[in-house]
PASEBA-1860 file (N, C-alpha, C; in nm, 3 decimals):
! residues 328
1> MRTIKFSR> 0.096/-0.122/0.005/0.015/-0.022/0.003/0.088/0.104/-0.027 ~ 0.060/0.202/-0.091/0.173/0.348/-0.109/0.123/0.453/-0.002 ~ 0.204/0.513/0.085/0.213/0.583/0.189/0.218/0.710/0.088 ~ 0.109/0.806/0.097/0.144/0.940/0.087/0.193/1.030/0.168 ~ 0.291/1.109/0.139/0.337/1.201/0.218/0.337/1.391/0.226 ~ 0.302/1.422/0.269/0.256/1.573/0.261/0.354/1.694/0.332 ~ 0.445/1.768/0.273/0.531/1.839/0.315/0.444/1.944/0.425 ~ 0.496/1.977/0.506/0.459/2.087/0.602/0.383/2.229/0.545
9> TAVSSVVS> 0.455/2.263/0.414/0.445/2.365/0.340/0.290/2.362/0.280 ~ 0.268/2.199/0.217/0.165/2.204/0.169/0.009/2.201/0.277 ~ 0.083/2.126/0.388/-0.020/2.101/0.504/-0.079/2.260/0.539 ~ 0.047/2.348/0.559/-0.001/2.502/0.591/-0.096/2.533/0.527 ~ -0.051/2.547/0.337/-0.132/2.592/0.275/-0.287/2.543/0.262 ~ -0.302/2.404/0.292/-0.438/2.369/0.290/-0.535/2.419/0.420 ~ -0.458/2.413/0.502/-0.554/2.497/0.629/-0.565/2.646/0.599 ~ -0.452/2.725/0.545/-0.485/2.839/0.483/-0.606/2.906/0.419
17> VLTALMCV> -0.617/2.785/0.356/-0.745/2.757/0.231/-0.878/2.739/0.288 ~ -0.853/2.652/0.382/-1.005/2.600/0.470/-0.991/2.747/0.543 ~ -0.936/2.791/0.591/-0.956/2.931/0.713/-1.000/2.993/0.617 ~ -0.995/3.027/0.519/-1.062/3.139/0.424/-1.187/3.088/0.365 ~ -1.188/2.985/0.333/-1.315/2.942/0.301/-1.423/2.945/0.394 ~ -1.415/2.914/0.544/-1.467/2.895/0.631/-1.500/3.077/0.669 ~ -1.408/3.160/0.661/-1.452/3.275/0.698/-1.521/3.326/0.569 ~ -1.493/3.303/0.452/-1.606/3.357/0.367/-1.787/3.304/0.390
25> SALAQPYP> -1.778/3.190/0.438/-1.918/3.139/0.501/-1.959/3.185/0.606 ~ -1.878/3.222/0.694/-1.926/3.311/0.788/-1.961/3.438/0.767 ~ -1.966/3.499/0.630/-1.958/3.621/0.648/-2.112/3.627/0.523 ~ -2.154/3.474/0.467/-2.197/3.503/0.419/-2.401/3.543/0.418 ~ -2.355/3.517/0.587/-2.489/3.605/0.669/-2.410/3.735/0.707 ~ -2.507/3.807/0.746/-2.474/3.900/0.818/-2.378/3.937/0.907 ~ -2.278/4.020/0.919/-2.162/4.018/1.025/-2.190/4.107/1.104 ~ -2.160/4.073/1.243/-2.157/3.938/1.301/-2.268/3.861/1.323
33> NKPIELVV> -2.256/3.744/1.314/-2.396/3.671/1.367/-2.349/3.540/1.505 ~ -2.233/3.594/1.526/-2.212/3.530/1.636/-2.105/3.595/1.774 ~ -2.086/3.593/1.861/-2.010/3.650/1.965/-1.857/3.687/1.905 ~ -1.765/3.749/1.965/-1.655/3.785/1.890/-1.571/3.786/2.010 ~ -1.444/3.679/2.028/-1.369/3.649/2.091/-1.299/3.739/2.092 ~ -1.232/3.846/2.186/-1.153/3.959/2.244/-1.006/3.877/2.345 ~ -0.944/3.888/2.247/-0.799/3.812/2.314/-0.713/3.938/2.380 ~ -0.702/3.916/2.515/-0.617/4.017/2.588/-0.483/3.920/2.641
41> HTSAGSGG> -0.372/3.974/2.636/-0.223/3.926/2.651/-0.203/3.919/2.775 ~ -0.264/3.974/2.895/-0.210/4.039/3.014/-0.372/3.989/3.134 ~ -0.315/3.990/3.234/-0.420/3.941/3.345/-0.551/4.013/3.331 ~ -0.643/3.976/3.443/-0.773/4.052/3.447/-0.701/4.170/3.545 ~ -0.775/4.294/3.540/-0.726/4.430/3.580/-0.579/4.496/3.574 ~ -0.547/4.446/3.458/-0.449/4.510/3.412/-0.476/4.617/3.328 ~ -0.412/4.686/3.237/-0.443/4.826/3.152/-0.525/4.767/3.063 ~ -0.450/4.679/2.981/-0.530/4.617/2.844/-0.671/4.560/2.857
49> DVVSRVVA> -0.683/4.479/2.972/-0.781/4.397/3.029/-0.878/4.523/3.048 ~ -0.830/4.619/3.143/-0.973/4.746/3.173/-1.029/4.793/3.037 ~ -0.939/4.817/2.950/-1.007/4.929/2.829/-1.087/4.788/2.758 ~ -1.027/4.720/2.771/-1.088/4.620/2.688/-1.255/4.574/2.695 ~ -1.232/4.528/2.866/-1.365/4.522/2.916/-1.468/4.672/2.910 ~ -1.417/4.781/2.926/-1.498/4.856/2.897/-1.553/4.896/2.782 ~ -1.459/4.873/2.664/-1.524/4.873/2.506/-1.596/4.790/2.520 ~ -1.584/4.669/2.532/-1.706/4.589/2.545/-1.821/4.611/2.575
57> EIIRKEKL> -1.831/4.677/2.706/-1.967/4.677/2.793/-2.024/4.805/2.684 ~ -1.958/4.926/2.631/-2.002/5.033/2.595/-2.060/4.958/2.446 ~ -1.989/4.873/2.397/-2.096/4.819/2.243/-2.174/4.725/2.310 ~ -2.222/4.648/2.389/-2.327/4.605/2.430/-2.395/4.680/2.493 ~ -2.350/4.783/2.585/-2.487/4.863/2.582/-2.571/4.980/2.513 ~ -2.458/5.006/2.437/-2.499/5.121/2.330/-2.571/5.018/2.201 ~ -2.569/4.894/2.187/-2.586/4.808/2.072/-2.531/4.863/1.952 ~ -2.411/4.897/1.971/-2.326/4.905/1.857/-2.276/4.793/1.764
65> LPQLLTVN> -2.306/4.674/1.792/-2.305/4.538/1.726/-2.398/4.416/1.787 ~ -2.463/4.382/1.667/-2.574/4.262/1.702/-2.512/4.152/1.776 ~ -2.369/4.118/1.824/-2.337/4.055/1.891/-2.210/4.093/1.987 ~ -2.173/4.007/2.099/-2.111/4.034/2.216/-1.969/4.027/2.191 ~ -1.878/4.107/2.238/-1.723/4.080/2.264/-1.714/4.018/2.358 ~ -1.670/3.910/2.358/-1.624/3.856/2.475/-1.489/3.834/2.522 ~ -1.418/3.860/2.641/-1.283/3.918/2.685/-1.227/3.757/2.710 ~ -1.113/3.727/2.666/-1.007/3.578/2.668/-0.903/3.670/2.726
73> NRVGGAGV> -0.850/3.600/2.856/-0.741/3.636/2.862/-0.637/3.522/2.872 ~ -0.548/3.525/2.757/-0.462/3.417/2.773/-0.299/3.474/2.810 ~ -0.309/3.451/2.954/-0.166/3.530/2.998/-0.043/3.414/2.999 ~ 0.055/3.472/3.003/0.193/3.396/3.014/0.275/3.408/2.907 ~ 0.435/3.377/2.910/0.514/3.374/2.856/0.558/3.526/2.808 ~ 0.499/3.645/2.897/0.556/3.772/2.841/0.481/3.831/2.742 ~ 0.385/3.725/2.732/0.268/3.787/2.615/0.264/3.731/2.481 ~ 0.387/3.593/2.467/0.419/3.497/2.390/0.260/3.410/2.362
81> IGWSYFKT> 0.219/3.367/2.463/0.083/3.257/2.487/-0.020/3.339/2.383 ~ -0.078/3.464/2.456/-0.164/3.533/2.371/-0.145/3.575/2.242 ~ -0.044/3.635/2.188/-0.022/3.675/2.069/0.019/3.534/1.963 ~ 0.081/3.414/2.020/0.061/3.295/1.932/-0.053/3.254/1.909 ~ -0.151/3.246/1.989/-0.298/3.201/2.009/-0.351/3.282/1.874 ~ -0.357/3.409/1.910/-0.380/3.490/1.825/-0.328/3.474/1.651 ~ -0.210/3.456/1.653/-0.164/3.426/1.509/-0.221/3.303/1.474 ~ -0.272/3.216/1.512/-0.346/3.081/1.458/-0.474/3.125/1.391
89> KRGDPYTM> -0.515/3.248/1.425/-0.690/3.271/1.398/-0.637/3.364/1.274 ~ -0.577/3.353/1.196/-0.578/3.441/1.067/-0.688/3.425/0.973 ~ -0.742/3.549/0.935/-0.849/3.569/0.843/-1.020/3.524/0.950 ~ -0.992/3.509/1.054/-1.110/3.504/1.097/-1.141/3.638/1.169 ~ -1.269/3.645/1.116/-1.344/3.816/1.204/-1.413/3.816/1.312 ~ -1.415/3.666/1.377/-1.450/3.660/1.484/-1.354/3.633/1.617 ~ -1.212/3.686/1.608/-1.106/3.704/1.662/-1.032/3.826/1.647 ~ -1.076/3.894/1.774/-0.986/4.026/1.800/-0.888/4.021/1.884
97> MSVTGTML> -0.789/4.119/1.902/-0.691/4.143/2.009/-0.674/4.260/2.055 ~ -0.669/4.306/2.208/-0.617/4.402/2.273/-0.479/4.447/2.251 ~ -0.462/4.562/2.171/-0.324/4.579/2.167/-0.267/4.690/2.277 ~ -0.124/4.622/2.297/-0.029/4.738/2.391/0.089/4.744/2.318 ~ 0.221/4.789/2.330/0.331/4.768/2.306/0.396/4.656/2.296 ~ 0.323/4.579/2.341/0.366/4.429/2.344/0.357/4.363/2.234 ~ 0.298/4.428/2.113/0.232/4.388/1.976/0.361/4.437/1.886 ~ 0.459/4.515/1.933/0.570/4.563/1.878/0.651/4.453/1.920
105> VMAYRPDV> 0.673/4.454/2.037/0.770/4.343/2.106/0.762/4.201/2.013 ~ 0.641/4.169/1.985/0.625/3.976/1.937/0.667/4.034/1.776 ~ 0.654/4.134/1.746/0.676/4.160/1.600/0.857/4.167/1.528 ~ 0.913/4.217/1.636/1.021/4.221/1.646/1.126/4.083/1.674 ~ 1.093/4.028/1.787/1.176/3.897/1.828/1.166/3.767/1.711 ~ 1.279/3.728/1.659/1.311/3.646/1.562/1.231/3.503/1.603 ~ 1.182/3.467/1.724/1.195/3.354/1.812/1.067/3.331/1.821 ~ 0.998/3.455/1.786/0.831/3.463/1.815/0.762/3.467/1.662
113> NIGLENYT> 0.834/3.573/1.580/0.796/3.554/1.452/0.665/3.596/1.425 ~ 0.615/3.707/1.440/0.453/3.731/1.467/0.460/3.888/1.398 ~ 0.517/3.916/1.279/0.521/4.039/1.220/0.422/4.143/1.206 ~ 0.425/4.243/1.193/0.317/4.348/1.135/0.238/4.292/1.046 ~ 0.280/4.232/0.945/0.240/4.175/0.826/0.108/4.083/0.851 ~ 0.100/4.020/0.967/-0.010/3.926/1.069/-0.120/4.009/1.074 ~ -0.132/4.115/1.108/-0.241/4.188/1.148/-0.331/4.272/1.025 ~ -0.460/4.301/1.083/-0.521/4.437/1.036/-0.541/4.499/1.119
121> PLALFAID> -0.484/4.630/1.145/-0.513/4.674/1.262/-0.636/4.759/1.252 ~ -0.739/4.776/1.375/-0.866/4.795/1.356/-0.873/4.958/1.385 ~ -0.818/5.006/1.543/-0.823/5.116/1.560/-0.771/5.150/1.739 ~ -0.730/5.288/1.714/-0.617/5.274/1.843/-0.704/5.413/1.944 ~ -0.693/5.332/2.038/-0.791/5.462/2.126/-0.759/5.567/2.165 ~ -0.615/5.527/2.235/-0.552/5.609/2.342/-0.390/5.590/2.390 ~ -0.363/5.689/2.413/-0.215/5.658/2.463/-0.200/5.686/2.602 ~ -0.147/5.564/2.672/-0.129/5.619/2.837/-0.004/5.638/2.849
129> PQTIMVPV> 0.031/5.769/2.869/0.200/5.839/2.856/0.247/5.777/2.981 ~ 0.397/5.757/2.976/0.487/5.693/3.080/0.485/5.810/3.165 ~ 0.551/5.835/3.303/0.570/5.889/3.389/0.701/5.879/3.479 ~ 0.765/5.980/3.529/0.863/5.945/3.615/0.762/5.986/3.775 ~ 0.825/5.872/3.861/0.754/5.903/3.992/0.821/5.836/4.082 ~ 0.861/5.902/4.213/0.931/5.896/4.318/0.850/5.883/4.425 ~ 0.921/5.804/4.591/0.841/5.865/4.693/0.802/5.993/4.720 ~ 0.684/6.046/4.770/0.693/6.171/4.809/0.787/6.249/4.927
137> DSPYKTFR> 0.884/6.142/4.979/0.964/6.199/5.093/1.139/6.194/4.993 ~ 1.123/6.132/4.888/1.205/6.170/4.788/1.292/6.259/4.788 ~ 1.450/6.262/4.795/1.525/6.374/4.816/1.541/6.472/4.667 ~ 1.481/6.364/4.550/1.485/6.441/4.432/1.341/6.499/4.400 ~ 1.348/6.626/4.400/1.230/6.698/4.397/1.182/6.720/4.252 ~ 1.281/6.745/4.154/1.234/6.750/4.013/1.326/6.657/3.903 ~ 1.315/6.647/3.787/1.349/6.547/3.697/1.492/6.568/3.710 ~ 1.533/6.704/3.706/1.642/6.735/3.691/1.725/6.682/3.815
145> DLMEAVRR> 1.697/6.643/3.926/1.759/6.618/4.058/1.805/6.470/4.051 ~ 1.698/6.380/3.991/1.703/6.235/3.931/1.842/6.188/3.842 ~ 1.837/6.296/3.756/1.900/6.299/3.619/2.063/6.316/3.704 ~ 2.055/6.428/3.764/2.176/6.449/3.838/2.250/6.348/3.910 ~ 2.140/6.263/3.975/2.190/6.127/4.045/2.231/6.048/3.979 ~ 2.184/6.073/3.850/2.195/5.956/3.735/2.345/5.998/3.689 ~ 2.392/6.111/3.662/2.504/6.146/3.641/2.640/6.130/3.746 ~ 2.593/6.132/3.876/2.671/6.149/3.975/2.723/5.955/4.005
153> DPESLVGA> 2.619/5.887/4.020/2.638/5.789/4.099/2.494/5.672/4.041 ~ 2.481/5.615/3.860/2.363/5.578/3.829/2.341/5.424/3.918 ~ 2.454/5.387/4.014/2.439/5.242/4.059/2.345/5.261/4.203 ~ 2.360/5.378/4.216/2.250/5.410/4.376/2.090/5.422/4.331 ~ 2.058/5.428/4.209/1.941/5.418/4.165/1.864/5.267/4.135 ~ 1.741/5.251/4.154/1.678/5.140/4.121/1.534/5.205/4.050 ~ 1.506/5.138/3.929/1.368/5.203/3.892/1.315/5.049/3.903 ~ 1.166/5.098/3.878/1.076/4.986/3.904/0.992/4.981/3.746
161> TTSTSGTG> 0.987/4.896/3.698/0.911/4.859/3.583/0.837/4.714/3.560 ~ 0.797/4.726/3.466/0.667/4.599/3.418/0.741/4.486/3.358 ~ 0.865/4.494/3.251/0.901/4.410/3.157/1.059/4.478/3.095 ~ 1.145/4.409/3.068/1.278/4.459/3.043/1.269/4.493/2.892 ~ 1.157/4.487/2.808/1.128/4.520/2.688/1.026/4.589/2.662 ~ 0.943/4.625/2.767/0.810/4.751/2.763/0.854/4.889/2.767 ~ 0.760/4.964/2.745/0.790/5.106/2.690/0.827/5.169/2.863 ~ 0.822/5.143/2.959/0.875/5.184/3.070/0.995/5.195/3.057
169> RMVIWLME> 1.063/5.038/3.040/1.214/5.023/3.042/1.235/5.083/2.907 ~ 1.211/5.161/2.817/1.262/5.201/2.736/1.283/5.338/2.782 ~ 1.203/5.394/2.865/1.205/5.509/2.905/1.339/5.511/3.009 ~ 1.366/5.418/3.106/1.503/5.408/3.145/1.640/5.396/3.072 ~ 1.596/5.341/2.969/1.676/5.362/2.850/1.703/5.494/2.803 ~ 1.588/5.527/2.729/1.646/5.705/2.726/1.688/5.802/2.793 ~ 1.682/5.797/2.926/1.744/5.852/3.009/1.897/5.826/3.059 ~ 1.919/5.711/3.031/2.066/5.642/3.002/2.122/5.723/2.905
177> KQIPGAKI> 2.046/5.750/2.792/2.136/5.796/2.689/2.156/5.952/2.678 ~ 2.100/6.032/2.787/2.146/6.162/2.792/2.231/6.182/2.858 ~ 2.299/6.091/2.952/2.428/6.028/2.991/2.538/5.936/2.946 ~ 2.585/5.906/2.858/2.687/5.867/2.812/2.751/5.745/2.901 ~ 2.724/5.628/2.898/2.794/5.547/2.948/2.712/5.547/3.119 ~ 2.647/5.576/3.126/2.541/5.549/3.263/2.436/5.439/3.239 ~ 2.460/5.340/3.360/2.365/5.223/3.329/2.273/5.221/3.499 ~ 2.137/5.232/3.444/2.056/5.252/3.575/2.005/5.086/3.569
185> KFVTFKGG> 1.996/5.024/3.730/1.959/4.943/3.778/1.809/4.930/3.793 ~ 1.735/4.825/3.749/1.595/4.842/3.765/1.582/4.671/3.760 ~ 1.444/4.679/3.849/1.363/4.590/3.878/1.236/4.541/3.823 ~ 1.217/4.448/3.766/1.070/4.410/3.695/0.969/4.366/3.803 ~ 0.789/4.428/3.752/0.722/4.376/3.834/0.603/4.271/3.755 ~ 0.520/4.211/3.785/0.424/4.153/3.709/0.375/4.251/3.654 ~ 0.297/4.360/3.703/0.231/4.436/3.669/0.256/4.600/3.721 ~ 0.198/4.694/3.632/0.243/4.855/3.687/0.210/4.883/3.850
193> SEAVTSVA> 0.055/4.806/3.879/0.028/4.800/4.032/0.137/4.780/4.116 ~ 0.204/4.670/4.093/0.327/4.594/4.186/0.408/4.711/4.201 ~ 0.455/4.753/4.063/0.579/4.844/4.053/0.565/4.998/4.136 ~ 0.462/5.044/4.118/0.462/5.160/4.145/0.453/5.145/4.321 ~ 0.377/5.012/4.353/0.357/5.022/4.503/0.505/5.002/4.537 ~ 0.619/4.925/4.484/0.744/4.927/4.538/0.796/5.028/4.563 ~ 0.743/5.142/4.488/0.805/5.273/4.501/0.744/5.382/4.639 ~ 0.596/5.342/4.636/0.561/5.427/4.729/0.623/5.338/4.874
201> GGHTTFTT> 0.649/5.256/4.865/0.692/5.175/5.014/0.880/5.214/5.030 ~ 0.909/5.253/4.927/1.074/5.311/4.942/1.146/5.211/4.939 ~ 1.080/5.065/4.849/1.179/4.954/4.805/1.263/4.982/4.668 ~ 1.210/5.070/4.573/1.279/5.137/4.474/1.292/5.267/4.448 ~ 1.391/5.342/4.348/1.411/5.483/4.396/1.288/5.545/4.294 ~ 1.239/5.495/4.202/1.136/5.565/4.071/1.094/5.449/4.008 ~ 0.992/5.482/3.956/0.944/5.405/3.868/0.885/5.517/3.708 ~ 0.892/5.440/3.599/0.888/5.490/3.478/0.719/5.457/3.458
209> ENLSEGQG> 0.626/5.386/3.532/0.510/5.330/3.462/0.409/5.413/3.455 ~ 0.304/5.386/3.380/0.204/5.496/3.337/0.114/5.569/3.487 ~ 0.092/5.683/3.470/0.040/5.792/3.596/-0.071/5.699/3.604 ~ -0.133/5.621/3.551/-0.282/5.591/3.571/-0.259/5.466/3.705 ~ -0.195/5.391/3.687/-0.115/5.287/3.793/-0.095/5.373/3.864 ~ -0.015/5.509/3.916/0.031/5.547/4.066/-0.054/5.649/4.084 ~ -0.185/5.688/4.011/-0.250/5.803/4.063/-0.339/5.779/4.217 ~ -0.376/5.673/4.246/-0.405/5.667/4.409/-0.279/5.709/4.474
217> FVEGKKLR> -0.183/5.613/4.479/-0.062/5.707/4.566/-0.028/5.862/4.545 ~ -0.015/5.910/4.444/-0.044/6.045/4.408/-0.103/6.092/4.485 ~ -0.244/6.092/4.490/-0.337/6.119/4.554/-0.355/6.110/4.710 ~ -0.290/5.998/4.752/-0.274/5.941/4.920/-0.131/6.018/4.944 ~ -0.087/6.122/4.854/0.030/6.132/4.939/0.176/6.079/4.921 ~ 0.164/5.952/4.885/0.289/5.889/4.860/0.392/5.833/4.772 ~ 0.329/5.909/4.666/0.425/5.944/4.518/0.410/6.092/4.468 ~ 0.529/6.127/4.424/0.518/6.249/4.373/0.571/6.225/4.211
225> VLAIASDK> 0.497/6.304/4.109/0.525/6.278/3.967/0.615/6.404/3.935 ~ 0.693/6.370/3.902/0.851/6.443/3.881/0.812/6.510/3.684 ~ 0.764/6.385/3.613/0.755/6.450/3.479/0.667/6.378/3.377 ~ 0.604/6.386/3.299/0.534/6.294/3.207/0.581/6.291/3.072 ~ 0.583/6.144/3.024/0.656/6.162/2.877/0.552/6.157/2.764 ~ 0.446/6.280/2.772/0.345/6.266/2.659/0.378/6.385/2.594 ~ 0.366/6.426/2.470/0.401/6.544/2.372/0.368/6.690/2.450 ~ 0.255/6.663/2.494/0.187/6.781/2.581/0.200/6.775/2.716
233> RLPQAPDV> 0.115/6.861/2.749/0.057/6.840/2.933/-0.109/6.806/2.907 ~ -0.110/6.695/2.988/-0.247/6.683/3.007/-0.373/6.731/3.100 ~ -0.453/6.755/3.027/-0.562/6.831/3.125/-0.620/6.803/3.238 ~ -0.567/6.622/3.253/-0.579/6.585/3.419/-0.449/6.600/3.475 ~ -0.367/6.643/3.441/-0.222/6.670/3.479/-0.143/6.818/3.456 ~ -0.249/6.934/3.469/-0.206/7.019/3.412/-0.058/7.081/3.482 ~ -0.025/7.055/3.630/0.071/7.079/3.674/0.193/7.029/3.667 ~ 0.180/6.914/3.575/0.308/6.850/3.596/0.405/6.828/3.413
241> PTLQELGY> 0.512/6.882/3.449/0.572/6.899/3.301/0.602/6.805/3.239 ~ 0.623/6.832/3.082/0.626/6.711/3.015/0.789/6.709/3.015 ~ 0.866/6.587/2.962/1.013/6.592/2.967/1.047/6.683/2.827 ~ 0.970/6.697/2.759/1.025/6.756/2.664/1.064/6.908/2.680 ~ 0.954/6.962/2.773/0.972/7.077/2.833/1.095/7.118/2.943 ~ 1.125/6.996/2.997/1.231/7.024/3.044/1.359/6.992/3.026 ~ 1.380/6.974/2.857/1.502/6.954/2.776/1.543/6.842/2.785 ~ 1.436/6.712/2.782/1.492/6.578/2.746/1.361/6.528/2.624
249> PITAGTIR> 1.477/6.483/2.530/1.362/6.458/2.412/1.294/6.329/2.441 ~ 1.216/6.308/2.527/1.197/6.146/2.570/1.032/6.175/2.554 ~ 0.990/6.128/2.483/0.796/6.106/2.443/0.805/5.967/2.450 ~ 0.693/5.893/2.543/0.655/5.742/2.524/0.520/5.715/2.595 ~ 0.444/5.615/2.570/0.347/5.570/2.609/0.294/5.437/2.566 ~ 0.245/5.381/2.629/0.185/5.242/2.617/0.041/5.276/2.531 ~ 0.085/5.229/2.425/-0.094/5.221/2.351/-0.198/5.157/2.330 ~ -0.297/5.170/2.344/-0.456/5.102/2.393/-0.531/5.112/2.245
257> GFTFTAGV> -0.548/4.943/2.166/-0.603/4.961/2.075/-0.647/4.786/2.048 ~ -0.686/4.803/1.896/-0.730/4.691/1.882/-0.691/4.632/1.764 ~ -0.686/4.498/1.716/-0.658/4.451/1.583/-0.737/4.293/1.549 ~ -0.748/4.302/1.416/-0.808/4.198/1.369/-0.671/4.126/1.333 ~ -0.640/3.972/1.277/-0.554/3.916/1.202/-0.566/3.956/1.049 ~ -0.430/3.958/1.033/-0.442/3.962/0.858/-0.551/3.904/0.779 ~ -0.578/3.895/0.683/-0.695/3.832/0.588/-0.807/3.840/0.621 ~ -0.841/3.924/0.718/-0.978/3.934/0.759/-1.086/4.025/0.666
265> PKEAVVTM> -1.202/3.948/0.620/-1.275/4.049/0.513/-1.290/4.168/0.514 ~ -1.316/4.289/0.450/-1.288/4.393/0.465/-1.438/4.403/0.477 ~ -1.530/4.399/0.477/-1.685/4.418/0.521/-1.691/4.405/0.704 ~ -1.595/4.297/0.772/-1.597/4.304/0.905/-1.500/4.400/0.949 ~ -1.399/4.405/0.885/-1.328/4.542/0.946/-1.383/4.720/0.932 ~ -1.477/4.694/0.806/-1.544/4.805/0.821/-1.646/4.813/0.917 ~ -1.717/4.714/0.922/-1.792/4.691/1.044/-1.737/4.743/1.185 ~ -1.648/4.648/1.235/-1.605/4.652/1.343/-1.541/4.792/1.369
273> ETALKKAH> -1.431/4.858/1.299/-1.369/5.024/1.303/-1.492/5.113/1.316 ~ -1.626/5.091/1.232/-1.737/5.167/1.287/-1.796/5.172/1.448 ~ -1.775/5.075/1.454/-1.844/5.019/1.602/-1.757/5.065/1.695 ~ -1.602/5.060/1.663/-1.508/5.108/1.766/-1.549/5.261/1.778 ~ -1.514/5.293/1.654/-1.541/5.492/1.633/-1.696/5.547/1.727 ~ -1.753/5.467/1.730/-1.884/5.522/1.793/-1.856/5.501/1.964 ~ -1.803/5.387/1.985/-1.777/5.327/2.116/-1.694/5.464/2.187 ~ -1.581/5.497/2.070/-1.468/5.614/2.135/-1.532/5.724/2.130
281> DSPEWKEV> -1.623/5.794/2.073/-1.708/5.904/2.100/-1.802/5.895/2.232 ~ -1.839/5.822/2.267/-1.932/5.778/2.356/-1.875/5.830/2.520 ~ -2.006/5.929/2.574/-1.958/5.988/2.693/-1.883/5.867/2.804 ~ -1.939/5.815/2.787/-1.857/5.674/2.891/-1.685/5.652/2.890 ~ -1.675/5.616/2.732/-1.538/5.629/2.728/-1.469/5.764/2.741 ~ -1.549/5.854/2.707/-1.474/5.981/2.761/-1.423/6.015/2.907 ~ -1.532/5.943/2.987/-1.521/5.960/3.092/-1.408/5.855/3.150 ~ -1.377/5.777/3.108/-1.300/5.649/3.152/-1.161/5.734/3.117
289> AKRNIFQD> -1.121/5.745/2.967/-1.039/5.788/2.953/-0.952/5.946/3.058 ~ -1.069/5.990/3.108/-1.026/6.135/3.186/-0.980/6.089/3.286 ~ -1.040/5.951/3.362/-1.025/5.917/3.493/-0.905/5.856/3.480 ~ -0.853/5.795/3.406/-0.704/5.692/3.367/-0.614/5.785/3.318 ~ -0.638/5.936/3.286/-0.514/6.031/3.234/-0.480/5.939/3.114 ~ -0.565/5.887/3.026/-0.512/5.901/2.861/-0.542/6.037/2.812 ~ -0.429/6.028/2.715/-0.415/6.084/2.593/-0.512/6.048/2.480 ~ -0.609/6.105/2.479/-0.742/6.050/2.421/-0.758/6.061/2.271
297> VFMGSTEF> -0.681/5.940/2.189/-0.693/5.976/2.039/-0.776/5.886/1.995 ~ -0.767/5.929/1.839/-0.860/5.811/1.809/-0.808/5.763/1.660 ~ -0.725/5.673/1.623/-0.705/5.661/1.465/-0.789/5.513/1.429 ~ -0.838/5.520/1.317/-0.881/5.418/1.215/-0.795/5.302/1.192 ~ -0.799/5.218/1.105/-0.763/5.127/1.076/-0.647/5.169/0.979 ~ -0.656/5.239/0.887/-0.537/5.270/0.796/-0.445/5.326/0.838 ~ -0.467/5.467/0.912/-0.403/5.533/0.982/-0.330/5.460/1.129 ~ -0.365/5.378/1.177/-0.328/5.299/1.310/-0.209/5.188/1.231
305> AQFLSKRM> -0.243/5.145/1.127/-0.119/5.073/1.063/0.004/5.114/1.028 ~ -0.038/5.278/0.983/0.074/5.386/0.916/0.156/5.392/1.083 ~ 0.047/5.423/1.185/0.139/5.456/1.297/0.241/5.344/1.375 ~ 0.195/5.209/1.360/0.239/5.134/1.411/0.385/5.088/1.328 ~ 0.398/5.105/1.215/0.489/5.085/1.097/0.639/5.194/1.121 ~ 0.551/5.336/1.202/0.634/5.442/1.213/0.717/5.388/1.354 ~ 0.599/5.337/1.417/0.659/5.329/1.606/0.766/5.205/1.575 ~ 0.729/5.109/1.509/0.868/5.021/1.508/0.982/5.031/1.479
313> VEYKEFYD> 0.998/5.150/1.343/1.128/5.219/1.345/1.158/5.267/1.421 ~ 1.091/5.336/1.502/1.156/5.442/1.614/1.204/5.367/1.714 ~ 1.143/5.235/1.739/1.192/5.173/1.867/1.310/5.089/1.820 ~ 1.334/5.063/1.703/1.467/4.976/1.659/1.576/4.961/1.720 ~ 1.599/5.084/1.766/1.737/5.123/1.821/1.722/5.080/1.985 ~ 1.635/5.089/2.032/1.579/5.042/2.124/1.585/4.851/2.175 ~ 1.532/4.814/2.053/1.522/4.692/2.085/1.644/4.624/2.067 ~ 1.732/4.674/1.946/1.870/4.634/1.928/1.950/4.643/2.045
321> AIGLGKKQ> 1.955/4.758/2.111/2.025/4.764/2.252/2.046/4.685/2.354 ~ 1.881/4.613/2.371/1.856/4.520/2.469/1.875/4.370/2.413 ~ 1.920/4.376/2.301/1.900/4.257/2.220/1.795/4.172/2.196 ~ 1.697/4.237/2.183/1.574/4.174/2.126/1.570/4.106/2.034 ~ 1.648/4.162/1.938/1.681/4.102/1.782/1.745/3.998/1.784 ~ 1.798/3.915/1.889/1.851/3.807/1.907/1.791/3.686/1.934 ~ 1.748/3.527/1.914/1.726/3.471/1.961/1.729/3.441/2.105 ~ 1.607/3.407/2.124/1.569/3.423/2.266/1.623/3.279/2.346
END
């Protein structure tokens, strides 16, 4: 009896064709005709999770779609588990992903190989700017005080952040670039809340996490905000200077948005982009953006895709500097 062998490439091609056929079949009925899975690569309560659940609830409450968005947290491997799962859903209009800067990390890591060509970006909802926060009794009263300490003795400082390759870590790297040869020690935590708690408790010197993560400690007089990495002052924090104002060319923030995989039918993209724009324009979202100290911006599918490509180019030097381009 003759045994027929199939190459891995042939099997992959067959799977892609079958997936495409299933997607076409799914859209033979008005889209969407069943619940849409919204994948979040971080744990419940994280910034990306909160934004995803808020948007899903606005869409449900305002009846912006005839079906629900169901949040599915797929956590682990510093984002690899969630993004790898999402990659298997190519062409599926019933699977979305909540976007943070980890999307760019996954696209840059050669061992993960989930480049930007694997996505159909849908919408950018906000930018959650990074900040520099210190304990309220810290000897560093201004950002310049902190940078002078970096100049004198960088080993005496310990930064608190959430990832070795995240936006908060990039801010530390940008601080080091202002003083050639400086290397600042840092500690990573599972989430922004743990990072800011370590600073509020005096266990670390400063944090570069989002202001929204530390706002409770700021209001409780446990943390002081030295500067924010936005391109302009935020109306929610008008007294906090930007790093650019202070003479440091540092702008950084965690993106909050949504994407489909590549190959999703255009009709689904248009339907979802329209629903997301209406959700972003709602009073409920405006209140959330204000409360969480977001830069409230909206970009549709085409503009968001261009934004991501540009940001990837901008982050390349940082990713190369920390060895992200090497096999893990």
